[in-house]
N, CA, C and O atoms as a MOPAC input file, in Angstrom:
PM7 MOZYME 1SCF
protein

 N     -3.55100 1    -2.71600 1    -6.98000 1
 C     -4.24100 1    -3.26000 1    -5.96200 1
 C     -3.92200 1    -4.70900 1    -6.30900 1
 O     -3.83700 1    -5.01200 1    -7.49900 1
 N     -3.71300 1    -5.75600 1    -5.23000 1
 C     -3.48200 1    -6.97100 1    -5.60900 1
 C     -4.84000 1    -7.72500 1    -4.97800 1
 O     -4.99000 1    -7.65600 1    -3.75800 1
 N     -5.68800 1    -8.34000 1    -5.66400 1
 C     -7.07900 1    -9.07400 1    -5.31700 1
 C     -7.15900 1   -10.27200 1    -5.35800 1
 O     -6.31800 1   -10.84200 1    -6.05300 1
 N     -7.91400 1   -10.88400 1    -4.83000 1
 C     -8.50100 1   -12.18800 1    -4.99200 1
 C     -9.72600 1   -12.57200 1    -6.08100 1
 O    -10.20400 1   -13.69600 1    -6.23400 1
 N    -10.07200 1   -11.46300 1    -6.72900 1
 C    -11.17700 1   -11.41800 1    -7.53200 1
 C    -10.94400 1   -12.16400 1    -8.70700 1
 O     -9.76600 1   -12.36500 1    -9.00200 1
 N    -11.76100 1   -12.57800 1    -9.37900 1
 C    -11.40900 1   -13.58700 1   -10.51900 1
 C    -11.80500 1   -12.75700 1   -11.85300 1
 O    -12.56300 1   -13.24800 1   -12.69000 1
 N    -11.23000 1   -11.44400 1   -11.99500 1
 C    -10.99900 1   -10.98400 1   -13.53600 1
 C    -12.28700 1    -9.68800 1   -13.23000 1
 O    -13.13700 1    -9.46100 1   -12.36900 1
 N    -11.78000 1    -9.03900 1   -14.56800 1
 C    -12.95300 1    -7.94100 1   -14.57900 1
 C    -14.43000 1    -8.02000 1   -14.47000 1
 O    -15.08400 1    -7.01600 1   -14.18600 1
 N    -15.00200 1    -9.22200 1   -14.69400 1
 C    -16.15800 1    -9.68300 1   -15.00600 1
 C    -16.81700 1    -9.28900 1   -13.81300 1
 O    -17.94300 1    -8.98600 1   -14.20700 1
 N    -16.77400 1    -9.09400 1   -12.44300 1
 C    -17.35100 1    -8.42600 1   -11.25300 1
 C    -16.78900 1    -7.58700 1   -10.84800 1
 O    -15.68700 1    -7.22300 1   -11.26100 1
 N    -17.61400 1    -6.93400 1    -9.66800 1
 C    -17.15400 1    -5.72400 1    -9.11200 1
 C    -16.51800 1    -6.07400 1    -8.00300 1
 O    -16.88200 1    -6.87800 1    -7.14600 1
 N    -15.60600 1    -5.47300 1    -8.05200 1
 C    -14.47000 1    -5.39100 1    -6.97500 1
 C    -15.05300 1    -5.06900 1    -5.55700 1
 O    -15.68300 1    -4.01400 1    -5.47900 1
 N    -14.91700 1    -5.92900 1    -4.27600 1
 C    -15.45300 1    -5.64400 1    -3.23000 1
 C    -14.25500 1    -5.30500 1    -2.33800 1
 O    -13.10600 1    -5.59500 1    -2.67000 1
 N    -14.57200 1    -4.66100 1    -1.16000 1
 C    -13.39600 1    -4.43600 1    -0.31800 1
 C    -12.95200 1    -5.74800 1     0.18000 1
 O    -11.72500 1    -5.84000 1     0.22600 1
 N    -13.54300 1    -6.69500 1     0.53200 1
 C    -13.32800 1    -8.10400 1     1.16600 1
 C    -12.26900 1    -8.80500 1    -0.02700 1
 O    -11.60400 1    -9.74500 1     0.41000 1
 N    -12.07300 1    -8.48900 1    -1.30400 1
 C    -11.59100 1    -9.13600 1    -2.32800 1
 C    -10.14200 1    -8.62200 1    -2.33500 1
 O     -9.25100 1    -9.25400 1    -2.90100 1
 N     -9.85800 1    -7.10600 1    -1.49700 1
 C     -8.43000 1    -6.58100 1    -1.83000 1
 C     -7.51500 1    -7.40500 1    -0.41700 1
 O     -7.71100 1    -7.49800 1     0.79400 1
 N     -6.49900 1    -7.87400 1    -1.34800 1
 C     -5.38300 1    -8.11800 1    -0.32400 1
 C     -4.52800 1    -6.49600 1     0.23400 1
 O     -4.50700 1    -5.86300 1     1.28900 1
 N     -3.98500 1    -6.34700 1    -0.96400 1
 C     -3.37800 1    -5.07900 1    -0.43200 1
 C     -3.44300 1    -3.76200 1    -1.66800 1
 O     -3.15200 1    -3.96900 1    -2.84600 1
 N     -3.78700 1    -2.69500 1    -1.24400 1
 C     -3.96100 1    -1.28400 1    -1.82900 1
 C     -2.66800 1    -0.65900 1    -1.91400 1
 O     -1.96200 1    -0.84300 1    -0.92200 1
 N     -2.29900 1    -0.14100 1    -2.60900 1
 C     -0.84200 1     0.50700 1    -3.36600 1
 C     -1.33400 1     2.02100 1    -3.75100 1
 O     -2.16000 1     2.32900 1    -4.61000 1
 N     -0.82900 1     2.60900 1    -3.15200 1
 C     -1.08600 1     4.50900 1    -3.49900 1
 C      1.00800 1     4.82400 1    -3.75300 1
 O      2.03900 1     4.43800 1    -3.20300 1
 N      0.70400 1     5.54100 1    -4.66900 1
 C      1.81900 1     6.17200 1    -5.12000 1
 C      1.66300 1     7.90800 1    -4.83600 1
 O      0.85100 1     8.60400 1    -5.44500 1
 N      2.40600 1     8.31100 1    -4.01800 1
 C      2.10400 1     9.94000 1    -3.54600 1
 C      2.46200 1    10.56000 1    -4.67700 1
 O      3.35800 1    10.27800 1    -5.47300 1
 N      1.60300 1    11.51800 1    -4.67300 1
 C      1.83700 1    12.78500 1    -5.86100 1
 C      1.79700 1    14.19000 1    -5.19000 1
 O      1.47100 1    14.39000 1    -4.02000 1
 N      2.11900 1    14.99900 1    -5.96300 1
 C      2.25400 1    16.06800 1    -5.21100 1
 C      0.68500 1    16.61300 1    -4.84100 1
 O     -0.23700 1    16.44600 1    -5.63900 1
 N      0.51900 1    17.21900 1    -3.66100 1
 C     -0.78700 1    17.44000 1    -2.88600 1
 C     -1.29600 1    16.17200 1    -2.85100 1
 O     -2.50500 1    16.29100 1    -3.04900 1
 N     -0.99700 1    14.96500 1    -2.69700 1
 C     -2.04900 1    13.73100 1    -2.01600 1
 C     -1.19000 1    13.32200 1    -0.84700 1
 O     -1.51600 1    12.18900 1    -0.49200 1
 N     -0.15800 1    13.84800 1    -0.07600 1
 C      0.67200 1    13.05500 1     0.80000 1
 C     -0.50800 1    12.95200 1     2.10400 1
 O     -0.49000 1    11.83700 1     2.62500 1
 N     -1.10500 1    13.51900 1     2.46200 1
 C     -1.79300 1    13.59000 1     3.55800 1
 C     -3.14600 1    12.56400 1     3.21300 1
 O     -3.51100 1    11.71000 1     4.02100 1
 N     -3.61900 1    12.71800 1     2.29200 1
 C     -4.65600 1    11.90400 1     1.66600 1
 C     -4.28200 1    10.52100 1     1.89800 1
 O     -4.89600 1     9.70400 1     2.58500 1
 N     -2.91000 1    10.30500 1     1.07000 1
 C     -2.35300 1     8.86900 1     1.19700 1
 C     -1.99200 1     8.31700 1     2.33600 1
 O     -2.05700 1     7.09800 1     2.48900 1
 N     -1.49800 1     9.27000 1     3.43200 1
 C     -1.02100 1     9.12800 1     4.82000 1
 C     -1.79000 1     8.97200 1     6.03500 1
 O     -1.41100 1     8.40600 1     7.06000 1
 N     -2.89400 1     9.51900 1     5.82500 1
 C     -3.81500 1    10.13000 1     7.12700 1
 C     -5.31500 1     9.22100 1     6.29900 1
 O     -5.78600 1     8.14400 1     6.66500 1
 N     -5.64700 1     9.83800 1     5.46700 1
 C     -7.18300 1     9.56700 1     5.24900 1
 C     -7.16800 1     8.25300 1     4.54300 1
 O     -7.88000 1     7.45600 1     5.15400 1
 N     -6.65800 1     7.77300 1     3.55700 1
 C     -6.93100 1     6.68800 1     3.02200 1
 C     -6.75900 1     5.49500 1     4.16500 1
 O     -7.59800 1     4.61900 1     4.37800 1
 N     -5.49300 1     5.64800 1     4.85500 1
 C     -5.08800 1     4.50900 1     5.83100 1
 C     -6.33700 1     4.06700 1     6.71700 1
 O     -6.69600 1     2.90600 1     6.91500 1
 N     -7.00300 1     5.38400 1     7.27300 1
 C     -8.18700 1     5.14300 1     7.70500 1
 C     -9.55300 1     4.47400 1     7.22800 1
 O    -10.33400 1     3.79500 1     7.89600 1
 N     -9.61900 1     4.81600 1     6.02200 1
 C    -10.82500 1     4.44600 1     5.28900 1
 C    -10.37700 1     2.80000 1     4.82400 1
 O    -11.27900 1     1.97100 1     4.70700 1
 N     -9.09000 1     2.44600 1     4.60000 1
 C     -8.99400 1     1.26400 1     3.93400 1
 C     -9.06400 1     0.35700 1     5.19100 1
 O     -9.49600 1    -0.79600 1     5.21800 1
 N     -8.53100 1     1.12700 1     6.29800 1
 C     -8.75100 1    -0.00200 1     7.43300 1
 C    -10.11300 1    -0.30400 1     8.12100 1
 O    -10.34100 1    -1.36800 1     8.69700 1
 N    -11.16500 1     0.91100 1     7.99400 1
 C    -12.37600 1     0.80200 1     8.26700 1
 C    -13.14400 1    -0.38800 1     7.14200 1
 O    -14.21100 1    -0.92400 1     7.44200 1
 N    -12.65500 1    -0.58500 1     6.26600 1
 C    -13.20900 1    -1.46200 1     5.21200 1
 C    -12.78600 1    -2.74400 1     5.42700 1
 O    -13.46000 1    -3.67200 1     4.98000 1
 N    -11.48400 1    -3.00700 1     6.21700 1
 C    -10.92500 1    -4.56000 1     6.46700 1
 C    -10.08700 1    -4.97900 1     5.39500 1
 O    -10.06000 1    -6.18600 1     5.15400 1
 N     -9.33500 1    -4.13400 1     4.64600 1
 C     -8.38100 1    -4.25300 1     3.79200 1
 C     -7.14700 1    -4.36600 1     4.47200 1
 O     -6.61900 1    -3.47900 1     5.14300 1
 N     -6.65900 1    -5.66100 1     4.23700 1
 C     -5.49000 1    -6.44800 1     5.25100 1
 C     -3.96000 1    -5.60500 1     5.28800 1
 O     -3.21900 1    -5.44700 1     6.25800 1
 N     -3.78500 1    -5.13800 1     3.88800 1
 C     -2.38400 1    -4.15600 1     3.83200 1
 C     -2.61700 1    -2.77800 1     2.60700 1
 O     -3.18200 1    -2.77700 1     1.51300 1
 N     -2.12900 1    -2.03600 1     3.12900 1
 C     -2.11800 1    -0.79500 1     2.71500 1
 C     -0.38200 1    -0.44500 1     2.45700 1
 O      0.38400 1    -0.71000 1     3.38300 1
 N      0.11200 1     0.08900 1     1.31000 1
 C      1.25000 1     0.16200 1     1.06500 1
 C      1.17100 1     1.69900 1     0.40500 1
 O      0.24100 1     2.01100 1    -0.34000 1
 N      2.26900 1     2.64200 1     0.76700 1
 C      2.50300 1     3.83600 1     0.30300 1
 C      4.08200 1     3.96400 1    -0.31300 1
 O      5.09400 1     3.68100 1     0.32800 1
 N      4.05100 1     4.40200 1    -1.54700 1
 C      5.01600 1     4.34000 1    -2.34600 1
 C      5.35300 1     6.15200 1    -2.45500 1
 O      4.42900 1     6.93000 1    -2.69500 1
 N      6.60600 1     6.57600 1    -2.27000 1
 C      6.95800 1     8.01000 1    -2.31000 1
 C      8.16700 1     7.70800 1    -3.08700 1
 O      9.17200 1     7.09900 1    -2.72000 1
 N      7.85000 1     8.33500 1    -4.42500 1
 C      9.12500 1     8.79100 1    -5.38900 1
 C     10.18900 1     9.66300 1    -5.41600 1
 O     11.20700 1     9.71700 1    -6.10600 1
 N      9.55400 1    10.61500 1    -4.14700 1
 C     10.98500 1    11.48900 1    -3.79100 1
 C     12.40400 1    10.51000 1    -3.35300 1
 O     12.40700 1     9.40700 1    -2.80700 1
 N     13.51100 1    11.30500 1    -3.78300 1
 C     14.62500 1    10.87000 1    -3.19900 1
 C     14.68200 1    10.73600 1    -1.81500 1
 O     14.45600 1    11.82000 1    -1.27600 1
 N     14.88900 1     9.85800 1    -1.04800 1
 C     15.04400 1     8.65500 1    -1.89200 1
 C     13.53900 1     7.89200 1    -1.72200 1
 O     12.65700 1     8.01400 1    -0.87200 1
 N     13.68400 1     6.90900 1    -3.13100 1
 C     12.21600 1     6.24000 1    -3.10300 1
 C     12.15100 1     5.33300 1    -1.90300 1
 O     13.16800 1     4.75000 1    -1.52700 1
 N     10.92400 1     5.18100 1    -1.24700 1
 C     10.53900 1     4.79300 1    -0.22400 1
 C      9.25200 1     4.04400 1    -0.24000 1
 O      8.47800 1     4.27900 1    -1.16700 1
 N      8.88000 1     3.04700 1     0.79800 1
 C      7.64500 1     2.43800 1     0.59500 1
 C      7.19500 1     2.18300 1     2.30500 1
 O      7.99700 1     1.71100 1     3.11100 1
 N      6.09900 1     2.49400 1     2.58800 1
 C      5.60400 1     2.24400 1     3.92400 1
 C      4.61700 1     1.48100 1     3.95100 1
 O      3.58900 1     1.77900 1     3.34300 1
 N      4.74500 1     0.23500 1     4.73400 1
 C      3.87900 1    -0.60500 1     4.88500 1
 C      2.80000 1    -0.44900 1     5.78500 1
 O      3.18100 1     0.24700 1     6.72600 1
 N      1.36200 1    -0.86600 1     5.93400 1
 C      0.79600 1    -0.69100 1     6.78600 1
 C     -0.07300 1    -1.92400 1     6.86400 1
 O     -0.68500 1    -2.36000 1     5.88900 1
 N     -0.10300 1    -2.54300 1     8.23500 1
 C     -1.01100 1    -3.93700 1     8.19100 1
 C     -2.08100 1    -3.82800 1     9.01400 1
 O     -1.90900 1    -3.22100 1    10.07100 1
 N     -3.32100 1    -4.35300 1     8.72700 1
 C     -4.42400 1    -4.13900 1     9.82700 1
 C     -4.43600 1    -5.10900 1    10.79800 1
 O     -4.45300 1    -6.32600 1    10.61800 1
 N     -4.42700 1    -4.46100 1    11.91800 1
 C     -4.50400 1    -4.91300 1    13.25100 1
 C     -5.81000 1    -4.85400 1    14.31200 1
 O     -5.97800 1    -4.31300 1    15.40400 1
 N     -6.67000 1    -5.70800 1    13.41300 1
 C     -8.09200 1    -5.82700 1    14.16500 1
 C     -8.72800 1    -3.99200 1    14.57600 1
 O     -8.98600 1    -2.96800 1    13.94200 1
 N     -8.74400 1    -4.58700 1    16.40800 1
 C     -9.13800 1    -2.90000 1    16.51500 1
 C     -8.29800 1    -1.85400 1    16.74900 1
 O     -8.72200 1    -0.82800 1    17.28200 1
 N     -7.12400 1    -1.98400 1    16.40900 1
 C     -6.09300 1    -1.01700 1    16.09800 1
 C     -6.11000 1    -0.46400 1    15.12700 1
 O     -5.51400 1     0.61200 1    15.15700 1
 N     -6.69700 1    -0.82100 1    13.93100 1
 C     -6.53400 1    -0.38900 1    12.82800 1
 C     -5.58300 1    -0.87100 1    11.94900 1
 O     -5.35800 1    -2.05800 1    11.71200 1
 N     -4.92200 1     0.29000 1    11.37700 1
 C     -3.36500 1    -0.22700 1    10.70200 1
 C     -2.21800 1     0.21200 1    11.62700 1
 O     -2.11000 1     1.18700 1    12.37200 1
 N     -1.51000 1    -0.67100 1    11.38500 1
 C     -0.20300 1    -0.42400 1    12.24400 1
 C      0.92000 1    -0.17100 1    11.01000 1
 O      1.04700 1    -0.80700 1     9.96400 1
 N      1.50800 1     0.71700 1    11.39100 1
 C      2.78700 1     1.01500 1    10.13500 1
 C      3.82300 1     0.70800 1    10.69700 1
 O      4.03000 1     0.78300 1    11.90800 1
 N      4.70900 1     0.26400 1     9.70300 1
 C      5.94700 1    -0.21800 1     9.56800 1
 C      6.89600 1     1.50900 1     9.25400 1
 O      6.55700 1     2.63800 1     8.90100 1
 N      8.11800 1     0.85800 1     9.61400 1
 C      9.11100 1     2.19500 1     9.45100 1
 C      9.01300 1     1.97400 1     8.00600 1
 O      8.50100 1     0.97900 1     7.49500 1
 N      9.72300 1     3.31800 1     7.15200 1
 C      9.64600 1     3.28000 1     5.58200 1
 C     10.82900 1     2.44500 1     5.45400 1
 O     11.64400 1     2.19300 1     6.34200 1
 N     10.83000 1     2.07100 1     4.33100 1
 C     11.77300 1     0.98200 1     3.68200 1
 C     12.52900 1     1.71000 1     2.38900 1
 O     11.81400 1     2.35200 1     1.62100 1
 N     13.66900 1     1.64200 1     2.18300 1
 C     14.55000 1     2.29100 1     0.76100 1
 C     15.09700 1     0.96100 1     0.31700 1
 O     15.21900 1    -0.13700 1     0.85900 1
 N     15.37100 1     1.44100 1    -0.82200 1
 C     16.06500 1     0.20700 1    -1.84500 1
 C     15.57100 1    -0.72900 1    -2.18600 1
 O     15.20100 1    -0.79200 1    -3.35900 1
 N     15.33000 1    -2.02300 1    -1.14500 1
 C     14.39400 1    -2.76400 1    -1.66000 1
 C     13.65000 1    -3.29000 1    -0.62300 1
 O     14.01900 1    -3.47100 1     0.53700 1
 N     12.39200 1    -3.56200 1    -1.20500 1
 C     11.08200 1    -4.05800 1    -0.49800 1
 C     10.67300 1    -5.55400 1    -0.54100 1
 O     10.19100 1    -5.91300 1    -1.61500 1
 N     10.78000 1    -6.49400 1     0.43900 1
 C     10.48000 1    -7.67300 1     0.23400 1
 C      9.52100 1    -8.14100 1     1.26600 1
 O      9.65400 1    -7.70200 1     2.40800 1
 N      8.45900 1    -9.08100 1     0.96600 1
 C      7.43300 1    -9.40500 1     2.06100 1
 C      6.97800 1   -10.81000 1     1.30300 1
 O      7.07500 1   -11.04500 1     0.09800 1
 N      6.36900 1   -11.82100 1     2.51100 1
 C      5.70400 1   -12.81200 1     2.06800 1
 C      4.38200 1   -12.58600 1     2.35000 1
 O      3.58000 1   -13.49400 1     2.13200 1
 N      4.02500 1   -11.58400 1     2.77800 1
 C      2.55000 1   -11.15700 1     3.57100 1
 C      1.89600 1    -9.87400 1     2.73600 1
 O      2.22900 1    -8.74700 1     3.10100 1
 N      1.12200 1    -9.99800 1     1.80400 1
 C     -0.20700 1   -11.36500 1     1.62700 1
 C      0.34200 1   -12.05200 1     0.30300 1
 O     -0.41300 1   -12.90800 1    -0.15700 1
 N      1.46700 1   -11.83700 1    -0.35600 1
 C      2.01800 1   -12.50700 1    -1.50800 1
 C      3.51600 1   -12.36400 1    -1.62600 1
 O      3.91100 1   -11.20500 1    -1.49800 1
 N      4.46400 1   -13.31000 1    -1.84700 1
 C      5.47300 1   -13.28200 1    -2.07400 1
 C      5.83400 1   -12.01400 1    -2.99400 1
 O      5.32500 1   -11.93900 1    -4.11200 1
 N      6.69400 1   -11.03700 1    -2.53900 1
 C      7.31200 1    -9.68500 1    -3.57000 1
 C      8.48700 1    -9.40700 1    -3.21700 1
 O      8.91200 1    -9.69900 1    -2.10000 1
 N      9.19400 1    -8.79300 1    -4.13100 1
 C     10.43700 1    -8.17600 1    -3.84400 1
 C     10.56800 1    -7.38100 1    -5.03600 1
 O     10.64300 1    -7.80500 1    -6.19000 1
 N     10.59800 1    -5.54200 1    -4.43500 1
 C     10.82800 1    -4.71600 1    -5.35600 1
 C     12.02900 1    -4.09600 1    -5.17800 1
 O     12.51800 1    -4.18700 1    -4.05200 1
 N     12.63000 1    -3.48300 1    -6.02000 1
 C     13.64100 1    -2.99400 1    -5.90600 1
 C     13.43700 1    -1.71600 1    -6.47100 1
 O     13.53300 1    -1.36000 1    -7.64600 1
 N     13.01200 1    -0.80600 1    -5.01100 1
 C     12.59000 1     0.53700 1    -5.39600 1
 C     13.60900 1     1.51400 1    -5.79100 1
 O     13.22600 1     2.67300 1    -5.95300 1
 N     14.68800 1     1.26600 1    -5.94800 1
 C     15.61500 1     2.29600 1    -6.65600 1
 C     15.49700 1     2.25900 1    -8.14700 1
 O     15.99000 1     3.07300 1    -8.92800 1
 N     14.72100 1     1.12200 1    -8.46200 1
 C     14.79400 1     0.54200 1   -10.08600 1
 C     13.49800 1     1.88500 1   -10.48500 1
 O     13.32800 1     2.53900 1   -11.51400 1
 N     12.92800 1     1.88400 1    -9.45700 1
 C     11.59600 1     2.87100 1    -9.70100 1
 C     11.74100 1     4.32900 1   -10.16700 1
 O     12.54300 1     5.08100 1    -9.61100 1
 N     10.80700 1     4.80600 1   -11.39500 1
 C     11.09100 1     6.13200 1   -11.88600 1
 C     11.00300 1     7.03100 1   -10.49700 1
 O     10.43200 1     6.69800 1    -9.45800 1
 N     11.63600 1     8.11700 1   -10.72800 1
 C     11.56000 1     9.28400 1    -9.72700 1
 C     10.58800 1    10.30800 1   -10.25700 1
 O     10.40200 1    10.59800 1   -11.43900 1
 N      9.90800 1    10.88500 1    -9.02400 1
 C      9.42600 1    11.96900 1    -9.02700 1
 C     10.22200 1    13.02400 1    -9.91500 1
 O     11.43500 1    13.16400 1   -10.07300 1
 N      9.01800 1    13.79700 1   -10.50000 1
 C      9.93100 1    14.87200 1   -11.27000 1
 C      9.63200 1    16.16600 1   -10.73600 1
 O     10.21000 1    17.16200 1   -11.17100 1

């Protein structure tokens, strides 16, 4: 998670979360791509990213669109770059692969 919280001394609230990031594991794909996006959108978390380490490694970015819930961008492979909610450049090919 990327948060605006001031460290571990206080409880993390949904409104503090800028982006929640999930790494898909065997048996969690439905939870990560169906259940959790709905729950995080309901909580008002503005961004949700799902990383799948199976070849090719990919990242799907969801962003909160008010009454529509999350809108899902197409899966990205190789390099993921964004400026929202924070500037970030991730070399997906450098991530460890699923076993």
